[in-house]
N, C-alpha and C positions, 0 to 999 in steps of 0.2 A: 742160467742163474735166474732166480725169482726177482721179478720188477714189481714189487707190491708197495702200497702205501696205506697208512691208517689216517682216516679223516675224522677228526673230532668236530662236531657241530655245536656251536654255542651261541648264546644271546646275552642273557644278563644274569645266569645263575652261577656265580663264581664257586661257591662251595660243591655244587654237584659237578661242575666241569674238573675241579682240582681232584674230587673223589674218583672220577673217571680216569683221569690222567695218571694218578698214583696206581690204579689197578692195571693200566696199560704198561707202565713202567716196569711192574714187577711180574709181567707175563714172561713166558720162556720163547726166546727167539733163536736158540741154536746158533749163536754167533753171527746170525745174519744182521746186515746193515739195513735198517728199515726206516723210511721217511715217515715222520709224523707231521701232519698238516692240521693245525688248529684253524678253523674257519669260523669267525665271529661276525655275526650280523650286527649292524649299527644299532646300539641302544642308548646312545647319547651319553655313555659313560665310558671313561677310559679304564675302568676297574678291570674288566675281563681281559682287555688286551694286556695290561700290565702283569696280570697274574699268569697268563699263558705264556708270556715273554721270560718271565722269571722261573717257570717250571723247568727243571733239569731233565733233559731226555738223553739217556746214556746208550741208545741202540742205533744212532744214526742221525741223519739231518732233521732238523725241527724247523718248519716254516709256520708263521703265524699270519693269517690273511684276515684283513678287515675290509669293511666296505665304507665309502664316503656317505652313503645313504641307506636307510632301511630297506631290505630286500623282501622281508616276509619269509615265512618257513618254506613254502612251496618253491619259490624262485630261488631261495638260498640253497636248499638241498639239491635241487636239479642242476644248479650250476656246478656243484661238486662232482657231478658225473663227468664234467669236462676234464677232470684229472686224468680220465682213462685215455686220453690222447697221449699221455706220458707213461702211464703205468698199464701193466696187464691187468691188474685187479686192484680194488681198493675196499677196505673195510670201512663202512660208514656208521659212525657211533655218536649218538646224541647224548646231551650232557645229563641225562637222568638215568644213565646206565652205569653198571660196571661190568668188566669182562673177567672170565676165567683166565688162570694162568696158562690154560692150554688152548686159548681161543686162536692164537696165530699158527699153532701146529694144524689144528683143524682146518683153518683157512687154507693154508698151503695144500694140504692133501686134497681137500675138496675141489679147490680151483684146478689142480693139476688133472683131477679125474674128470670134471665136468666143462672144462674150458671150450671143448669143441661140440658140446651137445646144444643143438639149436632149439630143442624143446624145453630147455632150462632157462628161465628168466633171471634167476639169481639164487644166492645161497643164503639161508637164514642161520644166524649164530644163536638165536632165541628159540626155545622150544615151548610152545604153548601148553599150559595146563588148564586153561579156561577157553571155552568158545566165546569169543568176545561179542559174537553177534547175540548171544543170549545170557551171557555171564553165568553159564553153568559148566561144571567140569568136562574137560576134553582129555580122553585118554586114547592116544593112537595105538593101533595094533602092533604089538612087538613082531619082529621080523628077524631073519637071519642076518640082515644088514644093519648098519649103524645109522640109517637114515630112511626116512620116508618122504613122500611128495604131497604138496598141497598147492591149490590155486589161489593162494593168498600171500601177496607179496609182504614183505617184512620191513619194519622201521626201528625195532628194538635190537639192533645189531644185525647188519646184512652185508654180504659181499656181493660187489657188482664186478662182472667180468667184461672186458673190452667189447667183444662182438655182441654179447647179449644186451648190454647196456645200450648201445647205439641203435640196435634193432628197436628197443622200447622207445628211445628218444625220437626216432623217425615216426613211429606210430603216434607218439604223444602229440608231436607238432601237427599231425594231420587231424587228430580227434579232440584236441584240447578245448575247442569251442562246443563240442557236443555235450549234451547232459550224461552224467554217469549213470543215472537211474536206467534200469534195464530189468527185465524179468528174471535174468540168471544173475543179478548183482544183488547181494543182500541189502536190505533196506537200512540196516546199520551203517554200512559202508557208504552208501549213496547220501546219507544224511550228514555226512562229515562237512565241516565248513569248507570255504572256497580256498582256504589256506592250505588244505592237505593235498599233498603230492601223492600220498599213498593210495588214495582211492583210484587214481588214474592207473597206477601199476597194477592194482588188483583187477581192474577192468581188462586191462591188457591181456593178463594171464587168462582170463576167462574167455574173452573174444577170440584170442589167438591160440588158445588150448595150450598155454605154457604152464610151467610149475616152478615153484621154489623148492629147493632141497632143504629139507628140515632135519636136524639131528634129534635123536630120541632123548638125549641128555644135553640140557642147555649149556651154551658157552657164554651167555650174558644173562644178566637179570635186570629188571626195571624197577627203579624206585618210585616212579610216578610222582616225581616232586611238583609242588605248585609251580604253574607256569602259564604258557599261552593257551594249553588246552586241558589244564588240570587245575581247578580253583584250590583244591586242598590235597596235600600229600596223602597218599594211601599206599598200602601194600598189596592190593589185589592182583597185581601182576607180577609180584615176586615169585621166582621159581628157584629150585635148587640148582646150582651149577656143577658140572664136573670139574674136578680140580686136577686130576691125574694127568701129567704131561708125558710124552714120549710114546703115545698109544699108536698103533697101526689101525687105522679105520677101514671098515670094509664097506664100500659104497655099491648101491645098486645100479648096474649098467643100464638096464632097460626099464623105463617106466612101466611098461606093461606087465613086468614081473614084480613090480614093487608094491608097497602099500600106499594108496592114493587117496586124498580127501579133496572135496571141492571147496569153493569159497565159503560154503556154509558149515564147514567142518563135517561134512557128511561123507561117509566111505563110498568110494566109487567101485564099480565092478560087480555089485551084488546082482545085477541082471543074470549073469551066468549061473549063479547059484540058485536063482528062482526060476530058471528056464525062460526068461524073458529078454527081449531086446533092450540094451542099456538105454536106448533113446526113448523107449516107452515107459521107463520107470522113473518115478520120483521118489528119492529116498529122503525122509523127513522126520528122522527120529527126534530132532531138537524141536520141531514145530515152527520153524522160522521161514520155510519155503511157501507154504500154502498151494503148492502145485501151480504156480503162476504160469508155468510153461504148458499147462493143460495136458500132461502126460496121462496116458490111459491108466496105468498101474500106479498106485500111490501107497507107499508103506510108511506108516506112521503110528504114533501112540494116541493120536487125536481120534475122537469118535466122530464118524462121518456117515452120511446117508448113502452109502453104496454098499453093493455086495461084497462081503468078505470071502476071499478065496484061500487065505491062510492066516493063521495066527500064531504068535509066538510069546514066550514069557519076556520078562524084563529083569533078569537077574544076573547074567553074565557080563563081565567087563573085558574089553570095550563093548559098547551097547550092541554093535553089529554082530558080536559073536552069537547073540541069540538067534540070529538067521543063519550065520555060517554053520552053526552046530546044530540047527533044526531043533531048538529047544521049544517044545510046544507049550502053549499057555494061552492067556486071554488079555494080553497087554499090548502087544504090537500087532497091527493088523495090515494085511495086504488087501487093498480095495482094487475093484474093478470099477473105474468111474463111469463106464458106459452102461452099468446095470445099477439102477436105484435100489435102495433098500431103507429100512427104518433105522434109525439110530438113537441111542440114549445119551444123556449128559454124563460127563465124567462125575463120578461120586467124590465126596470128600476123602474117603479112604483111598481112592485111586490117585487123586492129587497127592495126598501125604506119602503114599508109597513111592512116587516120583522123587519127592524131596528125600526120603530115606536113602534111595538108590544113588543119587548123584552125590549127596554130601555124607555117605557111609555112616548115618546114625546107627550106633550099635544096638540100641534098645529095640525091643520088639515093637514094630510100628503100630500094631493094633493097641498095644497097651499105652503107648505115648499118645496115639490119638484120642483114646478113651479118657485119658487124663485130662486133655484139654478140652474135650467135649463137657466133661463133668465141671471143670472150672468155669467154662462159659455159662453153663446152666446155673451154677451157684452165683454168678455175677448178676444174671438176669433176675433170679429170685430176689436179690438185695435191692 
């Protein structure tokens, strides 16, 4: 019998917490008795605790935990991992989320499938539609399975499993005093404040070559309510959620046979397609890596002073399909960094084409660009 718990993380946002709790209450549990734990950091106000205690949970035991002193986000969330001493798996949900009616069904099936996989660090309930390192759209390559893999731990709805969590916790205690900054860690991640626990989990995935399991269709969505790390509410991380329950998910058994992305949201495994060693190739479609690991071959849309050994168009989606399908063009270049050459700067038209690609602007991009050029010339004349 499954021994799972749901952990809701709260501080001082009562409306958001109640919104999340309502969505959890109305999810499908197939008559399972599931423990709900509401863990509230000390905000100096009894309102959140009173609201949590008054909320009716009809699917099992409810526990409301508070602290006599302020913990801070990192310490608070990491302490919730200790519940795995009692449970086989927990879903951890912060109070700016809501869940799909199908989230628990997905949790049960994915945990049962991956609980003994040592290369898996956790299971995401959220599916990114945006590369958070660059705030550009992210589209994972569809596959025969219902999941892909990424070396990017999750905080907008995640499932921790007992063995995998305590492996991370052991690593964390050994490395917590070390800087997160590293050549293979995105600058956006390493720039997060000291209160972030997530950046350590991401570095753990990178350094230990672990992955999070990601669904193609999200089981949570994020409201980004105003709070500790968000000054104003926004909808930038809102994603569509699957609502159908009772599905039988098909998970990928072997990471080597799955679709994998690194912490920069860049596709892994392209070395084989390009007849190159993976360790010699920097894949940098989004332009956030800068080849900081000094790999010999560098594939990117940037204009660089190196010899071009292959070029591709920038029209297919996902973007790596331009390489996978060998679509020739003059937008994506594979460089040999051991051989220098001359390079030109990107033109305005090339930059505008990038915008039209990522944001699906339907008008003909040359006409749109010409329109803005004419308007700018008119303003200069005035």
